[in-house]
N, C-alpha and C positions, 0 to 999 in steps of 0.2 A: 592425571597422575603424573609424578615426576618421571623424566627420561633422561637417559644418559646423554651427555653432550657428544656431538658428532661433527664431522666435517661441514663447513658452510658450503652452500650450493656455488658460491663464487670459486671456492678452492676446489671443489669437485670438478666444475666447468674447466678451471685452469689445467688441472692434471689430464683432464680428458683430451683437451685441446693439445697440450705438449705430448701426450702419448701418441695421439693420431699423427702429429707432425714428424714424431721420431721414427714412428713405424714406416710411414710414408717414405721418409729419407732413407731408412735402412734397405726398403724394398728396392728403391732407385738406385742405391749404391750396389746392392747385390746383383741387379739385373746389368747394370754397366761392368762390374767386375766380371760377371759370368761371360759376357760378350767379349771383353778383352782377353780373358784368359783363353777363350776358345780359339781365338785367331792368332795368338801369339805363340811361337814355338817354345818348347821347353829347354832347348840348347841353343847355345850362341851359334850364330851363323854369319857368313859374310866375312868381309875384310877386317882382320885384326881381332875378330871375335868380340866385337863391341856392339853388334846388332840387338835391338830391344829382344828380351827373352822375359819368361814368367818369373825368374828370380829377380831381375832388375825392376818388374813392374810391381811386384809385391813390396820390394823395399821402398819404393817411391810412392806408391799409391795408398799402401796401408795407413801410413800416418796422416796423410791429407784427408783420408776417409774418416780416420778418428776425430781430426779436428773439426771437420764438418758435422759429424754427428753430434759432438759436444755443443757445437755452435747452434745447431737446430733445436738441441734439448733446451738451452738456455734461451733462445729466441722464443720458443714454443711457450715456456713458462711465463716470460715477461710479457710477451704479447697476449697470451691466453688470459692473464691476469687482468690486463688493461682492457681487453675485449669483454671478458666476463662483466667486469665492472661496468662498463657502459651499457651492456646488454640488460644487466639487472638493475640499473638505476631506476627505471620507472617502478619496479617492483618494490624498490626500497621506499619510494615516495608513498605507494599505496599501502605498505606496511605500516609507515608511520601515521598515515591517515587513520588507518583501522585501529592503531594503538590509542590515538587521541579520542576516537569514537569509543573505545573501550572504557576509557578514563571519564567519559561523560561530556566531552566537547563535541557537539554534533554539528557545529557551525563552520568546521573546517572543511575545505573542499580541494581536491587534487587539481582539477583543471588542467589537465595534461594537453599540451600542445602537439603540433606535428600531424604526420599523416596518419591514416586509419590502420591499425594493426591489432594484434591481440592484446598487447598491453593498453593501448589507447581505449579498446572496447571494455577490457576490465575496469579501466579508470572511470570511463564514462557511466558504466552500470553501478560503480560503487558510489560516484556522486549522486547518481539518481536515487539509490537506495538511501543515502544519507538525507536527502531532500525529504523523501516521504516519511523517514523515521523521525526527523526533527519536527515536520508538520504534525505527525501522530502524537509525539510526546507533548508538543505545545498544546494540542487539543485535548489530550486527556489532562493535563495539568489544568487547564481553564475549566474544563468539565467537572474535575474533581472538587475544585474551589466552588463552583457554583453549585454542585450537589451538596456538599457538606454545609453550605450556608442554608439551602432549601430544607435539608433534613434536620437542621438544628431548630427550625421554626416550630414544627409540629411537637417536637420533643419538648422544647421550652414551654410551649403551651400546656402540655400534659403536666408537666412539673408544677406549673404555677396552678394548675386547677386542683392538683392533689394537695399542695400546700394550704390552699384556701379551705379545702375540705377537712383537712387535719386541724386547722385553726378554728373552724367554724363547724362543730359537729351538727348544728341545728339546719344547716344549709340543705335546701332541697337536693336529694341524692339523685332524683330522676334527671333534673336538668344537668347535673353533673355528670351523669352517664351518657346522656345524649350528646354532650359536648366533646366528651372523651371519645366517643364512637365516631363523631365525624372528624376529630382531629387524628385519630389512629387509621381510620379509613383512607384519608389524604396521604398519611405516611405509607401506608401499604401500596397505595396506587402509584406513588412517586418511586418507591423501590422496585415495583414490577416494570415501570417505564424505564427506569435506569437499566435493569436487567436485559429488557427486550433492546434497548438501544445499544448495549454492548455486545448482544448477540448479533444484531444486523451489522454492526461496524465489523465484526470479525468474518462475516460471511459464513458462519457456520450453520449452513442449512442445506438440505437436500432439494435438488431442482426436479420440478416435475412440470408437465404442460398445464397452464392455467388459462381460463378465458377471463379477461377483465370485465366483461359484460356481466357474468355470473357473479363475480366479486362485488361489483358495484350494486347489483341488486340485492345480495345478502346484506351489504353495509346500510343500504337505504331501508330495507325491511327492518333490521335491528333498531334504527334510529328514527323510524317513523313516528313511534308515540312521543318522543321528544319534540318532532317537528309539528305534530298536532298539538301538543300541549301549547306550543308558542303560536299556533295559527300560521304556520309557514308551509307553503306549498313544496312538496319534495318530488321532482320528477326524475326519471332514469330514462334516458333515450340513446339511440346508437345501436350498432350491431356487434357481432363478435370481435374481439380484439385478443388473439392468442398470443402468450409469451411463455418463457421459460423461468421457473422460479419457485419461491415457496409460496404455496396458497396461504399458510397461516400468517405469514408477514404481509403478504399483499393485501389479504383481507384487513389487518390492522392498518396498513396504510390507507386504504380506502374508507375505512371507519373513521380514522383521525381527520381525513380531509372532509368527509361530510359532517361529523360532529363540529369541527371547526366552522365550517359553513353555516350550520344551523344555529351556534351559540353566538357568533359574530354577525348577527343579521338584524334586520329591523325588529323593534318590540313586538310587532304583529303584522300579518300581511306580507311578510317577504317571501322569496322564492329561492330555491335552490336546485340547480340543475346539474345531474350528473350524465355525462356523455361518453360513450366509448366508440372507438372506430380504429380501423387498421389503414395505415398508408404504407403500401409496399412491404417493406421489412421492419416497419415501425408500428407498434400498438400504442395508442393514446387512450389515456384516462383524464377528462377534463371536468373540474368541478367548479361550478360559478355560483356565486350568491350575491344577493343585494345586501345592502347594509350602510353603515356610515362610511363616508369617505376615508380612505387609506392614504396618509401621506406617501409620496414616491420615496422619500429618503428612509421611511420606516421599513419598507417591504424587504430590502437585503438583510435585516435583522431579525425578521420573523422566524427564520429557521435556526437561529441561535437557541441553544438549550436555555430554558426558563425565561424567553423573551415572550411578552404579551402584548397583543395588539392595541389594547384600549385599557383605560382605567377600570371599566366596567368588568372587565374580565376577572379582576382582582376579587371581586365580590360575588360573582355569579357561581352557583352551586354546580353547574356543569362545565365550569371553565377548565377542568383539569389541572394539571400540575406544571404547565408551561413547557412540555417536551413534545407536544403532539406534532408540530411541523418538523421539529429537530429529528423525531422518530421517522417521519415520512422521508424527509431527505436521506436519511442513513439507509432506510430500506431501498429507496430509488437507487442510490449509489451502489449498494451491494448487488444490485441487479443490473448493473451497467446501464442505468438509464439517465435521464436528466429530468430536473424539475424546475419549472418556470412559474414565478409568482408576478402578477400584473395587477394594479389596481383599476377597476372599472371606473369610466368617466362619471357614472351616475352614483357611484359608491358601492362598496362591496369588493370582492376579490375574485380573480380568476385564476385558477390553479391548473397548470397543464403538467401531466406526467407522460414522458415518451420512454417506452421500453423497447428493448429488441424484440421484434416479431418472430414468430416461427416461419421456417421455410414454406414456400407454397406447398410442396409435396406433403409435409407433415400436416398443414392445415386441411388439406383435401381428406386425408386419411381420418381425420376427426370430423 
């Protein structure tokens, strides 16, 4: 809402400095005046009657005091204006940077130099905020572009199938319905994955005490039929590894890792090992799978949205929508953990998730 214009902070500080200096000068003159008048007689004394007296003191001291007060007032205004300007100069730079950021320019940084003080701390905090904001905006823009491209594909396929059915009424409707069902299922899965990724990025969840070993067992049990279908051995080993977080999101993280390990495995006879353990104040979830060799230069891109590790994944019915590891990384980051991916020498991938563990006293209580 609009506000009435007021005095600038610089002018307020100037008036405050000048007023303080004038009051201090007036008090000093008053004290001097009081002491002088106290010890100077009221009537002339001494030879020829020209000894100092109150009348002469008032006649000579009062004009000088008035000139001194006027000088202090002018000096306070000028000096206060200059001093306030110098003091508020860092705040002006911060305001200019905030204005540029408000207009959409997130690349500008203050980078204030000098010793550490309140303005330097505010400047560094503002620069750090701009760094994170610029990174998030760039990530969101890149993600939105990828998401729109991926969502366009199933919609275009659906439109093509409907156009074909409209032009050829004799076409088998059963085949059309099945293909539309597959395409729509993919679009729904992609939308749900996008919503989950957005939720984990925001960190909008309630934290609770979670045991990663139980999460790993549940994820393995869910995907056991898929592993048996592919004749892949799925093992869960290790012990309790407690952390604080969302059980739902951590289960989705473990499920994505196990599903990725099963899908990107050998055609038959491969293995997937899920291991949990606690190292001091760190809880670890490790998923290791056999499979085809993974190029080292490909590993850093696997957590990017809509990135798939092999050509086979593009046609596999269980390959997902290309957001599995991106969701995993987002969930791990939201839980203040780290995600490490490393290719195995014999083929396959080793994924290690490290999350903050619970204090010893809390673990013993459970």
